[in-house]
C-alpha positions in Angstrom: -37.2 30.0 -30.9 -36.2 26.5 -29.7 -32.8 25.1 -30.5 -32.2 21.4 -31.2 -29.8 19.1 -33.0 -30.2 17.7 -36.5 -28.6 14.3 -36.6 -28.1 13.0 -40.2 -25.0 10.8 -39.8 -25.6 8.5 -36.9 -23.1 5.6 -36.7 -25.6 3.4 -35.0 -27.8 3.0 -31.9 -25.1 3.6 -29.3 -23.9 6.7 -31.2 -27.5 8.0 -31.2 -27.8 7.5 -27.4 -24.5 9.3 -26.8 -25.4 12.2 -29.0 -28.9 12.5 -27.6 -27.4 12.5 -24.1 -25.0 15.2 -25.1 -27.8 17.4 -26.4 -29.8 16.8 -23.2 -26.8 17.6 -21.0 -26.4 20.8 -22.9 -30.1 21.5 -22.2 -31.1 21.8 -25.8 -34.7 21.3 -26.7 -34.6 18.3 -29.1 -32.8 15.9 -31.4 -34.2 15.1 -34.8 -32.9 12.2 -36.9 -33.0 12.0 -40.6 -34.0 8.9 -42.5 -31.4 7.8 -45.1 -30.9 4.3 -46.6 -29.6 2.5 -43.6 -30.6 2.9 -39.9 -34.3 3.3 -39.3 -34.9 6.7 -37.8 -38.0 5.9 -35.8 -36.4 2.8 -34.2 -33.4 5.0 -33.3 -35.8 7.5 -31.8 -37.3 4.9 -29.6 -33.9 3.7 -28.5 -32.8 7.3 -27.7 -36.1 8.0 -25.9 -35.7 4.9 -23.7 -32.1 5.8 -22.8 -32.5 9.6 -22.4 -36.0 10.6 -21.4 -35.3 14.3 -20.8 -35.3 15.6 -24.3 -37.8 15.7 -27.2 -37.0 13.5 -30.2 -38.3 13.3 -33.7 -37.6 12.6 -37.4 -36.6 15.0 -40.1 -37.7 13.4 -42.2 -39.1 9.9 -43.0 -40.0 9.4 -46.7 -43.7 8.6 -47.3 -43.7 6.6 -50.5 -41.9 3.4 -49.1 -44.1 3.4 -46.0 -47.9 2.9 -46.0 -49.5 5.4 -43.7 -51.1 2.7 -41.5 -47.7 1.1 -41.1 -45.9 4.4 -40.4 -48.6 5.4 -37.9 -48.1 2.2 -36.0 -44.3 2.6 -36.0 -44.6 6.2 -34.8 -47.0 5.4 -32.0 -44.7 2.6 -30.8 -41.9 5.2 -30.5 -44.2 7.6 -28.9 -45.2 5.0 -26.3 -41.6 4.7 -25.3 -41.0 8.4 -24.9 -42.1 10.6 -22.0 -42.0 13.6 -24.2 -44.1 14.4 -27.4 -42.7 12.9 -30.5 -42.3 14.9 -33.7 -43.0 12.9 -36.8 -41.5 14.7 -39.7 -42.4 13.2 -43.1 -41.8 14.2 -46.7 -42.1 12.9 -50.3 -38.2 12.8 -50.7 -37.0 13.2 -54.4 -37.8 11.6 -57.7 -34.3 10.2 -58.1 -34.7 8.3 -54.8 -38.3 7.3 -54.9 -38.2 6.0 -58.5 -34.5 5.0 -58.7 -34.3 3.2 -55.3 -37.8 2.2 -54.4 -39.4 1.9 -57.8 -42.5 4.0 -57.0 -43.9 6.5 -59.4 -43.2 10.1 -58.5 -45.8 11.4 -60.9 -48.0 13.4 -58.6 -46.2 14.1 -55.3 -48.6 16.8 -54.1 -51.6 14.6 -54.6 -49.8 11.7 -52.9 -48.9 13.9 -49.9 -52.4 15.3 -49.5 -53.9 11.8 -49.5 -51.1 10.4 -47.3 -51.6 13.1 -44.6 -55.4 12.8 -44.8 -54.9 9.2 -43.7 -52.0 9.6 -41.4 -53.3 12.4 -39.2 -56.4 10.6 -37.9 -54.5 7.4 -37.5 -52.1 9.2 -35.1 -55.1 10.4 -33.1 -56.3 6.8 -32.8 -59.2 7.4 -35.2 -60.4 5.1 -38.1 -59.7 6.1 -41.6 -61.1 5.3 -45.0 -59.1 6.9 -47.7 -59.5 5.6 -51.3 -57.5 8.1 -53.3 -55.8 8.3 -56.6 -52.4 7.5 -55.2 -53.1 5.3 -52.2 -55.8 3.4 -50.2 -55.8 3.3 -46.4 -58.6 1.7 -44.5 -58.6 0.8 -40.8 -57.6 1.9 -37.3 -54.6 1.2 -35.1 -55.4 -1.4 -32.4 -53.6 0.5 -29.6 -54.5 2.0 -26.2 -54.7 5.8 -25.9 -51.3 7.3 -26.5 -50.2 10.9 -26.8 -50.6 12.2 -30.4 -47.3 13.0 -32.1 -46.8 16.4 -33.7 -46.8 16.0 -37.5 -44.5 18.0 -39.7 -44.2 18.0 -43.5 -41.0 18.8 -45.4 -42.1 21.5 -47.7 -40.4 24.2 -49.7 -42.6 25.1 -52.7 -45.8 27.1 -52.3 -48.2 24.1 -53.1 -46.5 21.8 -50.7 -46.4 24.5 -48.0 -50.1 25.0 -48.5 -50.7 21.3 -47.8 -48.5 21.5 -44.7 -50.5 24.4 -43.4 -53.8 22.7 -44.0 -53.0 19.1 -42.9 -49.8 19.2 -40.7 -48.6 21.0 -37.6 -45.9 22.7 -39.5 -43.0 22.3 -41.8 -39.3 21.3 -41.6 -36.8 22.8 -44.0 -33.2 22.2 -45.0 -30.7 24.1 -47.1 -32.9 27.2 -46.6 -31.6 30.6 -45.6 -33.4 33.1 -43.3 -34.4 35.3 -46.2 -36.5 32.5 -47.7 -37.9 31.6 -44.2 -39.0 35.2 -43.7 -40.3 36.0 -47.2 -41.7 32.7 -48.4 -41.9 29.8 -45.9 -43.5 31.6 -42.9 -46.1 33.7 -44.8 -47.1 30.8 -47.2 -47.7 28.1 -44.5 -49.2 30.6 -42.1 -51.8 31.8 -44.6 -52.8 28.2 -45.4 -53.1 27.3 -41.7 -55.2 30.4 -41.0 -57.5 29.6 -43.9 -57.9 26.0 -42.6 -58.6 27.2 -39.1 -55.4 25.5 -37.9 -53.1 26.7 -35.1 -50.0 28.8 -35.9 -47.7 26.3 -37.6 -44.3 25.2 -36.5 -41.5 26.3 -38.8 -38.5 24.1 -38.1 -35.2 25.0 -40.0 -32.3 22.6 -40.1 -29.1 24.5 -40.7 -25.4 23.4 -40.9 -23.5 25.3 -38.2 -19.8 25.3 -37.3 -17.8 27.5 -34.9 -14.4 27.5 -36.7 -11.4 29.5 -37.6 -11.6 28.1 -41.2 -15.1 28.6 -42.6 -13.9 28.1 -46.2 -12.7 24.5 -45.3 -16.1 23.7 -43.8 -18.0 24.9 -46.8 -15.7 23.2 -49.2 -16.2 19.9 -47.3 -20.0 20.3 -47.5 -19.8 21.1 -51.2 -17.7 18.0 -51.8 -19.9 15.6 -49.8 -23.3 17.0 -50.3 -23.1 19.4 -53.3 -25.2 17.0 -55.4 -28.3 18.1 -53.3 -28.2 21.5 -55.1 -29.2 19.8 -58.3 -32.4 18.3 -56.8 -35.4 20.4 -58.1 -36.8 21.4 -54.7 -33.5 22.6 -53.4 -32.5 24.2 -56.6 -35.6 26.4 -56.6 -34.9 27.4 -53.0 -31.2 28.2 -53.7 -32.2 30.3 -56.7 -34.7 32.2 -54.5 -31.8 33.2 -52.3 -29.3 33.8 -55.1 -27.0 31.0 -53.9 -24.8 28.8 -56.1 -25.0 25.7 -54.0 -26.1 24.1 -50.7 -22.7 24.8 -49.1 -23.6 28.5 -49.2 -26.4 28.0 -46.7 -23.8 26.7 -44.2 -23.2 29.1 -41.2 -19.5 29.0 -40.3 -17.2 31.4 -38.5 -16.4 32.5 -35.0 -18.9 32.5 -32.2 -20.2 36.1 -32.9 -20.7 35.2 -36.6 -22.6 32.1 -35.9 -24.7 33.7 -33.1 -25.8 36.5 -35.5 -26.9 33.9 -38.0 -28.9 32.0 -35.4 -30.7 35.2 -34.5 -31.5 35.9 -38.1 -33.5 32.7 -38.2 -35.3 33.6 -35.1 -36.2 37.1 -36.5 -37.3 35.4 -39.8 -40.0 33.5 -37.9 -38.5 30.1 -37.4 -40.0 28.5 -34.3 -37.2 26.0 -34.0 -33.6 25.7 -35.3 -32.1 22.3 -35.7 -28.3 22.6 -35.7 -26.4 20.2 -38.0 -23.0 20.0 -36.4 -20.1 20.3 -38.9 -16.4 20.1 -38.7 -14.0 18.1 -36.5 -14.7 17.0 -33.0 -13.4 20.2 -31.4 -15.4 22.4 -33.8 -18.5 20.4 -33.1 -18.0 20.7 -29.4 -17.6 24.5 -29.7 -20.7 24.7 -31.8 -22.7 22.6 -29.3 -21.6 24.9 -26.5 -22.6 28.0 -28.4 -26.0 26.5 -29.2 -26.5 25.8 -25.5 -25.4 29.3 -24.5 -27.8 30.9 -27.1 -30.8 28.8 -26.2 -32.0 30.8 -23.2 -31.9 34.1 -25.2 -33.9 32.7 -28.1 -37.2 32.3 -26.3 
């Protein structure tokens, strides 16, 4: 299992460069940036790749609805052209409250939308022409670019139907707020079955997890509950939490001493996750301790 960093709270381009450099210096495998309503994740990926070429970069994840697949493919290939390593393009449908409330798009049929979106996006990333005239989008054309390495494509998926689409049309999935039990019993078998049926390679299963080496785990979980507890009310996350018997997203956080956190990391590896993205929590000292532990664990996770 590879170990990387999940960066969801970048303060800006220079902050991204510093954090990517810290991850590279720690000899971690990757840094993945989330796309919120602010800094553009793929632009930050390109900036990070230009400044720090010795680590893989990606997104986890970019919302599909606000970005036409032809436009997103062009943006992703621009970032890939800057990077000497393979880019991971993580995409997802986001949530109804965001897509309808912020962007004004209908969230009526997200699975149909994602199936049509990936049907267009995958060949575009390979430099091939597309003609998709679907029920939720139309995408016709081909990128006017020289041959560039094809990015790896991940789909944020938690439910069985979306995981099936990920297995058929993407290179894997990326999850958040998901414990190792769900990874082992639901995520891995569902996406693997779909990939096998479609004749696709073994899928990547990338799990983003909040980690903190700390002497006060209750404080860390309380902070996550206060800042991000609303995520537990979103339908996709609510279903996953109920599957694990958890009350809120804060209960997916791994916090404690080095031995406690290390045991949890190994549980994700044993569950079948191919990559763990560490969301660093706590104060600066706690984050530094967590980063050191992740670096120490990485060689033994292969």
